[in-house]
C-alpha positions, 0 to 999 in steps of 0.5 A: 195459330195453335193446333189444338188437336195436336195438344189434345193428342199429346195430353191423351198420350201422356195420360194413357202412359201414366195410367199404364205405368201405374198399372205396371207398378200395381202388378209388381206391388201385388206380386210382391204382396202375394209372395210375402203373405203367409202361409208361404207359397212357392216351388219345392222338390224332395231334393231341396235343391242342394246344387243351389242351396250349398253354393249360396250358403243356406242349409235346410232340414229334410224335405217333407211331403204331403199325403200325395207325395207332393213336396211341402215348401220349406220357408226357413233355412240356416245361413252359412258360408257361401261358395258361389264359384260352384253355383249358377246365377240363381245361387248368387241371387239367393246369397244376396237375398240371404244377406239382406233378408233378415227382416223376415226373421232371426238374423241367422235364418233365411226366409224364402220370401226374401228371395221372392222379394229380391226378384220383385226388386230386380224386375221393378228396377228393370221396368223402372229404368226402361220406362225412364229411358222411354220404353213403350208403356203398353209393352211394359205393362203387357210383359209385366202382366205375363211375368207376374202370372201365377204359373211363373211367379210361384218360382220366385219363392224357390231355389230353382234357377228358372226365375233368374232366366225368366227375369233376364229374358224379361229384361233383355226383351224390354231392352231390345224393344227399346233400343232396337227402334233406333236402328242400331242396337247400340250407339257408337263407342264413346257416346254417353249412352254407350256404357250404361246400356252396354253394362245393363246388357252384359248384366242381363246376359250373365243373369240368364246365361249362368242360370241353367245349362240350356239358357247358356244359349241366350247370350248367343241369340242376343249377340246374333241379333246384335250382329245382324242389326248393328254390325250391318251398319257399323264395321266390326273392325273399327273403334266403335265395333271391336270392343263391343265384339270382344266383350259380347264374345266373352259373355257368349263363351263364359256360360257355355264353358262354365257348364261344359268344362267348368265348375257349373252344376252338372249331372251328366250320368243322370241326364245321359240316362234320362235323355236315352231311356226317356227319349228315343227308347221310350218313344220307339216301337222297338225299345231294344232295337233303339238301344242296340242302335246306340251301342247299348245292350237291348236287355236294358229295354225294361228300364225304358220310361223310367227315370234315373232314380227309379231305374237305379242303373248298373255301373256298367250301363252308366259307363256305356251311356257315357259314350253316347254323344249328343249327335248319337241321340239326334241320329236315334230320333232321325232313324225313327221319324215316329219318335220325332212326331211323338216327341213333338206331340208331348212337347206341344201338350206341355207347352200348352197345358204343362204346369207345375202346381205351386207348393205351400208350407202347410197342407191343403191351402188355396190362395188366389192368383195375383193377376189374370192368368196367361196360362189359363188363356193359353189353355183356353185357346190352344188346349182343344188341340195342343199341336196348334201351338206349333202353328202359332210358332210358325205364324210368328216366324212368318211375321218375322219373315215379313218384317225382315223382307219389309212387307210389314212395318212393326211399331214395336222392334221385332228383335224382341219377338225374334229372341222370344221366338227362338227361345220357343223353338230351341228350348223344347228340343234342347230339353228333350235331347238333354234330359228326355221327357223327364220333368218337362213341366218345369224344364219348359217353363222358360219356353212357355214364358217366351211364348206368352211374352211373344203373344203379348208383344204381338197383341200390343202391336195389334192394339197400336195399329188398331188405335192408329186406324181409329184415329185416322178415320176420326180425323177424316170424318 
């Protein structure tokens, strides 16, 4: 006897999945159409991002600004010889887009819109591959909806390194949500699924880890999750454990060494000044005393709340700043707890409300966002009192603790939420300790994306549980 209810449920499940897949692809298509339209929209600054442009082999004109001093987007660049060994991952993506982006203009010119299309192609490939591998269609739709939000999408038409980190985090989140449901994070060495899965993971880790110095932490977080889940059920010192352990370890160390002692783009003098004078000194009730506690002259207190370029510090002060270590900055905050409170308030406000307005290639242009804005919803819910964002992050941590203690059985693998939650916690404080309060609107874009994505996953989780509850009650009636 045929169970018609089972066949009906299967049919409904297939239809709903097809609808969600179509909606996901429509979001990506609309994002691509928004990025290639003219006048072009993206992110720009006055420095023209030479740390990415030069390694990628593209050269632009002198950056322009509008009447308010905001940068005007430069759409076309001249192509030259690339030197990727001194750039971040984003420079490699730019070089790839420059090589294959002649469809937008002359063969010797690089159009910034080709870069946006390249990121769309990478994101679409990630979504398509994981959907074919059986990823949750509702989760793919929700995470893609966050990804193409205009507050993140405008970065794709830019030479910033943020989009590479965001796309990598997007892919790793989907990867964890798909294969984390199988218990172990990776199948045993030698199986047919091992090599393509592992190659995809290493590629995503490299894309994110080499994008920004702070995001070099991303491979460490992923490897920690794998160690907690996979090595707990498989011995590390075995034919199925030692090879992945060595490969993952190399991927963890490579970005950190590249940015700390290698050829990675570093601005140690600028970061050291901003981390001190726009950090504990600017937040302290006694700036001169805070400077003296760090071994710096109190007479430099007049430079507090100024960025490196505004202050133009003397060579002697720069030399003294080079002796202030990361640990010294942490101790400076610890000596004055009020600075921690004030920093957390600024971080909360930037996490909730912080947004960098997109730039256009012409003045006074307004174009609609390509999708409903998660940024708007975040501000509507948490904007009344921004410190509530820390309560939301604590609530996510409580949820993960309930999952870890088996008090809650989630439908979506919690590893993805754990990764995003860790980025939400670590990225803000790394930004403050590494560069002070300078440019937090842009520096926290990855943390905002992680927060929005975690909320999207939990929303899908709630919808799945609600749908199951409705079906159960319908079956009983």
